[in-house]
Every structure is written in structure tokens, then in C-alpha cells.
TORKOL-4160 file (C-alpha; in steps of 0.2 Angstrom, whole numbers, padded with zeros to 4 digits, m for minus):
352
<pt num="1" X="0066" Y="0115" Z="m0007"/>
<pt num="2" X="0058" Y="0105" Z="m0020"/>
<pt num="3" X="0044" Y="0094" Z="m0013"/>
<pt num="4" X="0034" Y="0092" Z="m0029"/>
<pt num="5" X="0036" Y="0073" Z="m0031"/>
<pt num="6" X="0047" Y="0059" Z="m0029"/>
<pt num="7" X="0046" Y="0057" Z="m0048"/>
<pt num="8" X="0058" Y="0072" Z="m0049"/>
<pt num="9" X="0073" Y="0063" Z="m0040"/>
<pt num="10" X="0085" Y="0054" Z="m0052"/>
<pt num="11" X="0091" Y="0036" Z="m0050"/>
<pt num="12" X="0101" Y="0030" Z="m0035"/>
<pt num="13" X="0119" Y="0027" Z="m0037"/>
<pt num="14" X="0118" Y="0008" Z="m0036"/>
<pt num="15" X="0104" Y="0008" Z="m0049"/>
<pt num="16" X="0115" Y="0018" Z="m0061"/>
<pt num="17" X="0130" Y="0007" Z="m0058"/>
<pt num="18" X="0119" Y="m0008" Z="m0062"/>
<pt num="19" X="0113" Y="0000" Z="m0078"/>
<pt num="20" X="0131" Y="0004" Z="m0083"/>
<pt num="21" X="0137" Y="m0013" Z="m0080"/>
<pt num="22" X="0123" Y="m0021" Z="m0090"/>
<pt num="23" X="0126" Y="m0009" Z="m0104"/>
<pt num="24" X="0143" Y="m0017" Z="m0108"/>
<pt num="25" X="0144" Y="m0030" Z="m0122"/>
<pt num="26" X="0129" Y="m0039" Z="m0130"/>
<pt num="27" X="0114" Y="m0048" Z="m0122"/>
<pt num="28" X="0098" Y="m0057" Z="m0128"/>
<pt num="29" X="0084" Y="m0045" Z="m0132"/>
<pt num="30" X="0066" Y="m0044" Z="m0127"/>
<pt num="31" X="0068" Y="m0049" Z="m0109"/>
<pt num="32" X="0077" Y="m0065" Z="m0113"/>
<pt num="33" X="0093" Y="m0058" Z="m0105"/>
<pt num="34" X="0101" Y="m0064" Z="m0089"/>
<pt num="35" X="0097" Y="m0048" Z="m0079"/>
<pt num="36" X="0078" Y="m0050" Z="m0082"/>
<pt num="37" X="0079" Y="m0069" Z="m0077"/>
<pt num="38" X="0088" Y="m0065" Z="m0061"/>
<pt num="39" X="0076" Y="m0051" Z="m0057"/>
<pt num="40" X="0061" Y="m0063" Z="m0060"/>
<pt num="41" X="0069" Y="m0075" Z="m0047"/>
<pt num="42" X="0072" Y="m0061" Z="m0035"/>
<pt num="43" X="0054" Y="m0056" Z="m0035"/>
<pt num="44" X="0049" Y="m0074" Z="m0032"/>
<pt num="45" X="0061" Y="m0074" Z="m0017"/>
<pt num="46" X="0054" Y="m0057" Z="m0011"/>
<pt num="47" X="0036" Y="m0063" Z="m0012"/>
<pt num="48" X="0039" Y="m0080" Z="m0005"/>
<pt num="49" X="0031" Y="m0089" Z="m0020"/>
<pt num="50" X="0031" Y="m0092" Z="m0038"/>
<pt num="51" X="0025" Y="m0076" Z="m0047"/>
<pt num="52" X="0024" Y="m0071" Z="m0065"/>
<pt num="53" X="0034" Y="m0055" Z="m0068"/>
<pt num="54" X="0032" Y="m0042" Z="m0083"/>
<pt num="55" X="0044" Y="m0028" Z="m0083"/>
<pt num="56" X="0038" Y="m0011" Z="m0091"/>
<pt num="57" X="0045" Y="0007" Z="m0090"/>
<pt num="58" X="0030" Y="0017" Z="m0083"/>
<pt num="59" X="0017" Y="0015" Z="m0069"/>
<pt num="60" X="0003" Y="0019" Z="m0082"/>
<pt num="61" X="0008" Y="0004" Z="m0092"/>
<pt num="62" X="0009" Y="m0007" Z="m0077"/>
<pt num="63" X="m0008" Y="m0002" Z="m0070"/>
<pt num="64" X="m0016" Y="m0003" Z="m0087"/>
<pt num="65" X="m0009" Y="m0020" Z="m0092"/>
<pt num="66" X="m0012" Y="m0027" Z="m0075"/>
<pt num="67" X="m0031" Y="m0022" Z="m0076"/>
<pt num="68" X="m0032" Y="m0028" Z="m0094"/>
<pt num="69" X="m0025" Y="m0045" Z="m0090"/>
<pt num="70" X="m0040" Y="m0049" Z="m0078"/>
<pt num="71" X="m0054" Y="m0037" Z="m0084"/>
<pt num="72" X="m0065" Y="m0040" Z="m0100"/>
<pt num="73" X="m0071" Y="m0025" Z="m0110"/>
<pt num="74" X="m0089" Y="m0026" Z="m0103"/>
<pt num="75" X="m0082" Y="m0027" Z="m0085"/>
<pt num="76" X="m0079" Y="m0013" Z="m0072"/>
<pt num="77" X="m0065" Y="m0009" Z="m0060"/>
<pt num="78" X="m0070" Y="m0002" Z="m0044"/>
<pt num="79" X="m0058" Y="0010" Z="m0036"/>
<pt num="80" X="m0057" Y="0027" Z="m0026"/>
<pt num="81" X="m0063" Y="0041" Z="m0037"/>
<pt num="82" X="m0046" Y="0050" Z="m0035"/>
<pt num="83" X="m0036" Y="0034" Z="m0038"/>
<pt num="84" X="m0022" Y="0036" Z="m0051"/>
<pt num="85" X="m0031" Y="0024" Z="m0063"/>
<pt num="86" X="m0047" Y="0035" Z="m0063"/>
<pt num="87" X="m0039" Y="0053" Z="m0062"/>
<pt num="88" X="m0021" Y="0053" Z="m0069"/>
<pt num="89" X="m0019" Y="0040" Z="m0083"/>
<pt num="90" X="m0028" Y="0049" Z="m0097"/>
<pt num="91" X="m0040" Y="0034" Z="m0100"/>
<pt num="92" X="m0026" Y="0022" Z="m0103"/>
<pt num="93" X="m0034" Y="0008" Z="m0091"/>
<pt num="94" X="m0050" Y="0010" Z="m0101"/>
<pt num="95" X="m0040" Y="0009" Z="m0118"/>
<pt num="96" X="m0030" Y="m0006" Z="m0114"/>
<pt num="97" X="m0045" Y="m0016" Z="m0106"/>
<pt num="98" X="m0054" Y="m0012" Z="m0122"/>
<pt num="99" X="m0067" Y="m0001" Z="m0114"/>
<pt num="100" X="m0070" Y="m0007" Z="m0096"/>
<pt num="101" X="m0078" Y="0005" Z="m0085"/>
<pt num="102" X="m0069" Y="0014" Z="m0070"/>
<pt num="103" X="m0081" Y="0016" Z="m0056"/>
<pt num="104" X="m0075" Y="0028" Z="m0043"/>
<pt num="105" X="m0080" Y="0027" Z="m0025"/>
<pt num="106" X="m0078" Y="0039" Z="m0010"/>
<pt num="107" X="m0067" Y="0037" Z="0005"/>
<pt num="108" X="m0057" Y="0048" Z="0017"/>
<pt num="109" X="m0039" Y="0049" Z="0013"/>
<pt num="110" X="m0042" Y="0039" Z="m0003"/>
<pt num="111" X="m0044" Y="0023" Z="0007"/>
<pt num="112" X="m0059" Y="0012" Z="0003"/>
<pt num="113" X="m0070" Y="0004" Z="0016"/>
<pt num="114" X="m0078" Y="m0013" Z="0014"/>
<pt num="115" X="m0095" Y="m0006" Z="0017"/>
<pt num="116" X="m0093" Y="0006" Z="0003"/>
<pt num="117" X="m0088" Y="m0008" Z="m0009"/>
<pt num="118" X="m0102" Y="m0019" Z="m0004"/>
<pt num="119" X="m0115" Y="m0006" Z="m0006"/>
<pt num="120" X="m0108" Y="m0002" Z="m0024"/>
<pt num="121" X="m0108" Y="m0020" Z="m0029"/>
<pt num="122" X="m0126" Y="m0022" Z="m0023"/>
<pt num="123" X="m0131" Y="m0008" Z="m0036"/>
<pt num="124" X="m0123" Y="m0018" Z="m0050"/>
<pt num="125" X="m0134" Y="m0033" Z="m0054"/>
<pt num="126" X="m0125" Y="m0049" Z="m0058"/>
<pt num="127" X="m0128" Y="m0055" Z="m0076"/>
<pt num="128" X="m0138" Y="m0039" Z="m0081"/>
<pt num="129" X="m0134" Y="m0037" Z="m0099"/>
<pt num="130" X="m0138" Y="m0018" Z="m0098"/>
<pt num="131" X="m0124" Y="m0015" Z="m0085"/>
<pt num="132" X="m0105" Y="m0017" Z="m0085"/>
<pt num="133" X="m0100" Y="m0032" Z="m0073"/>
<pt num="134" X="m0089" Y="m0028" Z="m0059"/>
<pt num="135" X="m0073" Y="m0039" Z="m0061"/>
<pt num="136" X="m0059" Y="m0030" Z="m0051"/>
<pt num="137" X="m0056" Y="m0019" Z="m0036"/>
<pt num="138" X="m0041" Y="m0008" Z="m0037"/>
<pt num="139" X="m0032" Y="0000" Z="m0021"/>
<pt num="140" X="m0017" Y="0011" Z="m0020"/>
<pt num="141" X="m0003" Y="0007" Z="m0008"/>
<pt num="142" X="0002" Y="0020" Z="m0001"/>
<pt num="143" X="m0014" Y="0030" Z="m0006"/>
<pt num="144" X="m0015" Y="0046" Z="m0016"/>
<pt num="145" X="m0016" Y="0055" Z="0001"/>
<pt num="146" X="m0001" Y="0046" Z="0009"/>
<pt num="147" X="m0010" Y="0033" Z="0020"/>
<pt num="148" X="m0007" Y="0015" Z="0021"/>
<pt num="149" X="m0018" Y="0000" Z="0021"/>
<pt num="150" X="m0015" Y="m0013" Z="0035"/>
<pt num="151" X="m0015" Y="m0031" Z="0030"/>
<pt num="152" X="m0031" Y="m0034" Z="0039"/>
<pt num="153" X="m0039" Y="m0019" Z="0029"/>
<pt num="154" X="m0034" Y="m0027" Z="0013"/>
<pt num="155" X="m0040" Y="m0044" Z="0018"/>
<pt num="156" X="m0057" Y="m0036" Z="0023"/>
<pt num="157" X="m0059" Y="m0028" Z="0006"/>
<pt num="158" X="m0055" Y="m0045" Z="m0002"/>
<pt num="159" X="m0068" Y="m0053" Z="0008"/>
<pt num="160" X="m0081" Y="m0040" Z="0003"/>
<pt num="161" X="m0078" Y="m0043" Z="m0016"/>
<pt num="162" X="m0076" Y="m0062" Z="m0014"/>
<pt num="163" X="m0094" Y="m0067" Z="m0016"/>
<pt num="164" X="m0095" Y="m0058" Z="m0033"/>
<pt num="165" X="m0078" Y="m0066" Z="m0038"/>
<pt num="166" X="m0069" Y="m0049" Z="m0041"/>
<pt num="167" X="m0050" Y="m0049" Z="m0043"/>
<pt num="168" X="m0040" Y="m0037" Z="m0032"/>
<pt num="169" X="m0027" Y="m0026" Z="m0039"/>
<pt num="170" X="m0014" Y="m0015" Z="m0030"/>
<pt num="171" X="m0006" Y="0000" Z="m0037"/>
<pt num="172" X="0010" Y="0000" Z="m0028"/>
<pt num="173" X="0019" Y="0015" Z="m0035"/>
<pt num="174" X="0024" Y="0019" Z="m0017"/>
<pt num="175" X="0024" Y="0000" Z="m0012"/>
<pt num="176" X="0041" Y="0001" Z="m0004"/>
<pt num="177" X="0036" Y="0016" Z="0007"/>
<pt num="178" X="0021" Y="0006" Z="0013"/>
<pt num="179" X="0031" Y="m0009" Z="0017"/>
<pt num="180" X="0043" Y="0001" Z="0027"/>
<pt num="181" X="0029" Y="0010" Z="0036"/>
<pt num="182" X="0020" Y="m0006" Z="0040"/>
<pt num="183" X="0036" Y="m0016" Z="0045"/>
<pt num="184" X="0029" Y="m0031" Z="0037"/>
<pt num="185" X="0034" Y="m0043" Z="0023"/>
<pt num="186" X="0029" Y="m0039" Z="0005"/>
<pt num="187" X="0019" Y="m0055" Z="0005"/>
<pt num="188" X="0009" Y="m0050" Z="0020"/>
<pt num="189" X="0001" Y="m0035" Z="0011"/>
<pt num="190" X="m0001" Y="m0043" Z="m0006"/>
<pt num="191" X="m0006" Y="m0061" Z="m0010"/>
<pt num="192" X="m0007" Y="m0067" Z="0008"/>
<pt num="193" X="m0020" Y="m0053" Z="0011"/>
<pt num="194" X="m0029" Y="m0057" Z="m0006"/>
<pt num="195" X="m0020" Y="m0047" Z="m0019"/>
<pt num="196" X="m0021" Y="m0055" Z="m0036"/>
<pt num="197" X="m0010" Y="m0043" Z="m0046"/>
<pt num="198" X="0002" Y="m0029" Z="m0041"/>
<pt num="199" X="0010" Y="m0015" Z="m0050"/>
<pt num="200" X="0027" Y="m0014" Z="m0041"/>
<pt num="201" X="0034" Y="0003" Z="m0042"/>
<pt num="202" X="0052" Y="0007" Z="m0044"/>
<pt num="203" X="0053" Y="0024" Z="m0053"/>
<pt num="204" X="0047" Y="0034" Z="m0038"/>
<pt num="205" X="0060" Y="0025" Z="m0027"/>
<pt num="206" X="0077" Y="0026" Z="m0035"/>
<pt num="207" X="0075" Y="0018" Z="m0052"/>
<pt num="208" X="0077" Y="0027" Z="m0069"/>
<pt num="209" X="0062" Y="0020" Z="m0077"/>
<pt num="210" X="0057" Y="0003" Z="m0070"/>
<pt num="211" X="0040" Y="m0004" Z="m0065"/>
<pt num="212" X="0034" Y="m0022" Z="m0064"/>
<pt num="213" X="0017" Y="m0031" Z="m0065"/>
<pt num="214" X="0018" Y="m0045" Z="m0053"/>
<pt num="215" X="0004" Y="m0059" Z="m0055"/>
<pt num="216" X="0003" Y="m0070" Z="m0040"/>
<pt num="217" X="m0005" Y="m0084" Z="m0050"/>
<pt num="218" X="0006" Y="m0087" Z="m0065"/>
<pt num="219" X="m0008" Y="m0097" Z="m0073"/>
<pt num="220" X="m0018" Y="m0080" Z="m0075"/>
<pt num="221" X="m0004" Y="m0072" Z="m0084"/>
<pt num="222" X="m0005" Y="m0082" Z="m0100"/>
<pt num="223" X="m0010" Y="m0066" Z="m0111"/>
<pt num="224" X="0002" Y="m0054" Z="m0103"/>
<pt num="225" X="0017" Y="m0057" Z="m0115"/>
<pt num="226" X="0006" Y="m0052" Z="m0130"/>
<pt num="227" X="m0003" Y="m0038" Z="m0121"/>
<pt num="228" X="0014" Y="m0030" Z="m0116"/>
<pt num="229" X="0021" Y="m0032" Z="m0133"/>
<pt num="230" X="0005" Y="m0024" Z="m0141"/>
<pt num="231" X="0007" Y="m0010" Z="m0128"/>
<pt num="232" X="0025" Y="m0006" Z="m0134"/>
<pt num="233" X="0033" Y="m0011" Z="m0118"/>
<pt num="234" X="0043" Y="m0027" Z="m0123"/>
<pt num="235" X="0059" Y="m0018" Z="m0125"/>
<pt num="236" X="0073" Y="m0025" Z="m0136"/>
<pt num="237" X="0086" Y="m0019" Z="m0123"/>
<pt num="238" X="0075" Y="m0026" Z="m0109"/>
<pt num="239" X="0091" Y="m0030" Z="m0099"/>
<pt num="240" X="0092" Y="m0011" Z="m0094"/>
<pt num="241" X="0075" Y="m0013" Z="m0085"/>
<pt num="242" X="0081" Y="m0029" Z="m0077"/>
<pt num="243" X="0097" Y="m0021" Z="m0072"/>
<pt num="244" X="0088" Y="m0007" Z="m0063"/>
<pt num="245" X="0078" Y="m0019" Z="m0053"/>
<pt num="246" X="0093" Y="m0029" Z="m0049"/>
<pt num="247" X="0102" Y="m0014" Z="m0042"/>
<pt num="248" X="0086" Y="m0009" Z="m0033"/>
<pt num="249" X="0082" Y="m0025" Z="m0025"/>
<pt num="250" X="0100" Y="m0030" Z="m0020"/>
<pt num="251" X="0104" Y="m0030" Z="m0001"/>
<pt num="252" X="0087" Y="m0022" Z="0003"/>
<pt num="253" X="0092" Y="m0006" Z="m0006"/>
<pt num="254" X="0074" Y="m0002" Z="m0011"/>
<pt num="255" X="0069" Y="m0003" Z="0007"/>
<pt num="256" X="0083" Y="0008" Z="0013"/>
<pt num="257" X="0078" Y="0021" Z="0000"/>
<pt num="258" X="0060" Y="0021" Z="0005"/>
<pt num="259" X="0065" Y="0021" Z="0023"/>
<pt num="260" X="0075" Y="0037" Z="0021"/>
<pt num="261" X="0060" Y="0046" Z="0011"/>
<pt num="262" X="0048" Y="0041" Z="0025"/>
<pt num="263" X="0060" Y="0048" Z="0039"/>
<pt num="264" X="0061" Y="0064" Z="0029"/>
<pt num="265" X="0042" Y="0066" Z="0028"/>
<pt num="266" X="0040" Y="0061" Z="0047"/>
<pt num="267" X="0053" Y="0074" Z="0051"/>
<pt num="268" X="0043" Y="0088" Z="0042"/>
<pt num="269" X="0027" Y="0082" Z="0049"/>
<pt num="270" X="0032" Y="0081" Z="0067"/>
<pt num="271" X="0042" Y="0098" Z="0066"/>
<pt num="272" X="0027" Y="0107" Z="0058"/>
<pt num="273" X="0015" Y="0099" Z="0071"/>
<pt num="274" X="0027" Y="0104" Z="0085"/>
<pt num="275" X="0027" Y="0123" Z="0079"/>
<pt num="276" X="0008" Y="0122" Z="0080"/>
<pt num="277" X="0004" Y="0135" Z="0067"/>
<pt num="278" X="m0002" Y="0123" Z="0053"/>
<pt num="279" X="m0012" Y="0107" Z="0053"/>
<pt num="280" X="m0010" Y="0091" Z="0044"/>
<pt num="281" X="m0024" Y="0086" Z="0032"/>
<pt num="282" X="m0020" Y="0068" Z="0034"/>
<pt num="283" X="m0008" Y="0058" Z="0045"/>
<pt num="284" X="0009" Y="0056" Z="0038"/>
<pt num="285" X="0011" Y="0037" Z="0036"/>
<pt num="286" X="0023" Y="0036" Z="0021"/>
<pt num="287" X="0033" Y="0049" Z="0012"/>
<pt num="288" X="0020" Y="0062" Z="0009"/>
<pt num="289" X="0015" Y="0077" Z="0020"/>
<pt num="290" X="m0001" Y="0086" Z="0017"/>
<pt num="291" X="m0003" Y="0103" Z="0025"/>
<pt num="292" X="m0018" Y="0114" Z="0026"/>
<pt num="293" X="m0010" Y="0131" Z="0020"/>
<pt num="294" X="m0019" Y="0148" Z="0024"/>
<pt num="295" X="m0016" Y="0162" Z="0011"/>
<pt num="296" X="m0001" Y="0169" Z="0021"/>
<pt num="297" X="0008" Y="0152" Z="0021"/>
<pt num="298" X="0005" Y="0151" Z="0002"/>
<pt num="299" X="0013" Y="0168" Z="0000"/>
<pt num="300" X="0028" Y="0165" Z="0011"/>
<pt num="301" X="0031" Y="0148" Z="0002"/>
<pt num="302" X="0030" Y="0156" Z="m0015"/>
<pt num="303" X="0042" Y="0170" Z="m0009"/>
<pt num="304" X="0055" Y="0158" Z="m0003"/>
<pt num="305" X="0054" Y="0147" Z="m0018"/>
<pt num="306" X="0047" Y="0132" Z="m0010"/>
<pt num="307" X="0040" Y="0120" Z="m0022"/>
<pt num="308" X="0025" Y="0109" Z="m0019"/>
<pt num="309" X="0008" Y="0104" Z="m0027"/>
<pt num="310" X="m0009" Y="0111" Z="m0022"/>
<pt num="311" X="m0019" Y="0095" Z="m0019"/>
<pt num="312" X="m0037" Y="0090" Z="m0020"/>
<pt num="313" X="m0047" Y="0092" Z="m0004"/>
<pt num="314" X="m0061" Y="0080" Z="m0010"/>
<pt num="315" X="m0055" Y="0065" Z="0002"/>
<pt num="316" X="m0053" Y="0076" Z="0018"/>
<pt num="317" X="m0059" Y="0067" Z="0033"/>
<pt num="318" X="m0075" Y="0075" Z="0041"/>
<pt num="319" X="m0066" Y="0084" Z="0055"/>
<pt num="320" X="m0055" Y="0094" Z="0043"/>
<pt num="321" X="m0063" Y="0109" Z="0035"/>
<pt num="322" X="m0055" Y="0122" Z="0024"/>
<pt num="323" X="m0057" Y="0140" Z="0028"/>
<pt num="324" X="m0058" Y="0154" Z="0015"/>
<pt num="325" X="m0042" Y="0154" Z="0005"/>
<pt num="326" X="m0035" Y="0139" Z="0012"/>
<pt num="327" X="m0028" Y="0125" Z="0001"/>
<pt num="328" X="m0021" Y="0108" Z="0004"/>
<pt num="329" X="m0002" Y="0107" Z="0000"/>
<pt num="330" X="0006" Y="0091" Z="m0004"/>
<pt num="331" X="0025" Y="0089" Z="0000"/>
<pt num="332" X="0033" Y="0073" Z="m0005"/>
<pt num="333" X="0050" Y="0067" Z="0000"/>
<pt num="334" X="0062" Y="0055" Z="m0009"/>
<pt num="335" X="0078" Y="0045" Z="m0006"/>
<pt num="336" X="0087" Y="0061" Z="m0012"/>
<pt num="337" X="0078" Y="0073" Z="0000"/>
<pt num="338" X="0091" Y="0080" Z="0013"/>
<pt num="339" X="0087" Y="0084" Z="0031"/>
<pt num="340" X="0094" Y="0101" Z="0028"/>
<pt num="341" X="0081" Y="0104" Z="0015"/>
<pt num="342" X="0067" Y="0099" Z="0027"/>
<pt num="343" X="0074" Y="0110" Z="0041"/>
<pt num="344" X="0074" Y="0125" Z="0029"/>
<pt num="345" X="0056" Y="0122" Z="0024"/>
<pt num="346" X="0051" Y="0120" Z="0043"/>
<pt num="347" X="0060" Y="0136" Z="0046"/>
<pt num="348" X="0050" Y="0145" Z="0033"/>
<pt num="349" X="0034" Y="0138" Z="0038"/>
<pt num="350" X="0038" Y="0144" Z="0056"/>
<pt num="351" X="0037" Y="0162" Z="0050"/>
<pt num="352" X="0019" Y="0161" Z="0044"/>
């Protein structure tokens, strides 16, 4: 019963086969190989337009380089105060941007509202030399609390930042889960809604170590080859990242993996709700379930060896209040999660 993170699952069989096939023989280095070129074309097809693609091996690198490509050292990036770039990347975004400030904003479920963004922008005077200048808004899809932004919500945020000329970044570590949950095309929740640059996640969804920075206006990516090299992510054997994405994107495999993870999470959430002994902290919209756990539930889970993470309660909606001793438990499903594993967890939770 390991529900700590979808990072803990390995790579899917098709991805591993693709890597093994790419491993044979010799190929051009530093992303000049056939696999990388094919994947660049696949991403263009996936997003229904020409895009600039930069493959890297970690989400931290993807996010940091995406921000650095469009934000100056005296700039500011607005995001939720619990966004990964603000809370979980050890200052890498600030480092790679040359010192740009990360400005955290509140929002239930780690989602940002246009009014909150507009209010923050009003507090940051344009051209004031004593203040950092807001240059980017970053949102996470799906959010750190497992919620998804609808296309209209993304467009509304873009409209809120448009008067000040900010760019819109999307941290898509669980982008596939969001696409499946929304039932829309990748284009509809990215550039068609106003997203300028996307960190496309593969590692949480069946890849070994594969992420991509997708820049929707290739003209804005002129500096990225040098930034990626300087960051140590221009791999000599880049074909092995390209091969992972080729295996992942072929025949909609990436969506099949995400769909399974979402179904497993929904199975857990609906079963727990039906039992009625525990309550959800947020709705289950992708592949994460957040349960409010009283002390007895925590003890039972520990005794049975169930693994999960105690999560922050800072973004709880107003109607959810923790009682003494209660915590929010995060349970994440992956492409490797089995129904039997979920049902065993449900049976354990039914005893609390």
C-alpha cells in the first residue's frame, strides 16, 4: 500500500523497450539524434502548432529553465505560495533566473483566482526601480492539491496579467492527468488558453527521467540552447531522453497511463466517501486523494504499513477545518497502482 508519490513507480514497459532499442549502436550526441528529432515533431503534432522543445531529465530543471528563458533577474514570478517552484525546488528557479523573486499568493486547493493576481499586480508599481517587476505568472496543472484548471480558468488568468504583459507558465508535472480529467486536447489548456511555456512532465507518468520545456512561440526560445547547456541538461546521450518520450507518446500511451492513475484515485475517493467515516480535504480531480485523518486513522494506517505523506493544510477551503490531532494525508496513485492495492487500503480505512 504505497501511495507516497507517483515518482516512486518505475518506467512503463513500452518506455523501457523504447530505451533499450535506442541503446543499440551509435547515434549523434547532444540532441542531434533521430529520436529527439522525431519527438520534437510529435510534440508539434500533439499541440497542433510549431513549438520549440527542450528535453531535460528533471522537473526542477524544466521549471527553472522555463522561467529563466522569459524572466529577467530583476523580475518577479507570481505563483501560489505552495507551488513547487516556491516550496520544493531549493531555490533553483531563483538561481537560474539570476535572482528573480518568487512571489507566493493564496488560493484554495493551490489554485489561483484572477482577482488575487490582479490585486497583487496593483501592489507592484510598474517601472518602480525599487521594486522587482512582475514578468510571469506560473500555475500548476494539476495543482499541488490535485485540482485541475479548466480552460476558461486559465484564459481568465491570462486576461488578468495581459495588461502588465506577463507571460504565463504552466508546471505540468501531472499534465497528462489533467488532460485526461478534463477530456480536452493539450492545445486547449495551453497555448489556446494563453500559456506561453509549459513544463511537460513525463517522469511521474511512466518515464524513467524525462521532462520537456515546450515554448509555444519558438522565437522566444533563442537563449534556451545555451541555458540548458549551462544547466548541465544537454546530455551527450540525449537519444535516451528522446526515446523515453517516443515510447510514452506513441499511440496515446501517456494518456492511457494517466487514465489508469486517475481511475485508481477515483476508486479510492469514491469508496472512502461511500463508507462515510472520513472526509476529503479537496475533491479528487486527477490522481491524488487528500483525506482528513483523525489520530485513530493515522495509527491504523501506520500499523497496517500504509504509506502516504502528511500534507500541508494551508490551502484548505474555508469549509474544511481540522480538529485536534487531525492531519491531511496525501495518497497518490500511478500507472502501476493496482485495484487490489486500493481495495486493501479502503478496507483498512473502513476499520477506523
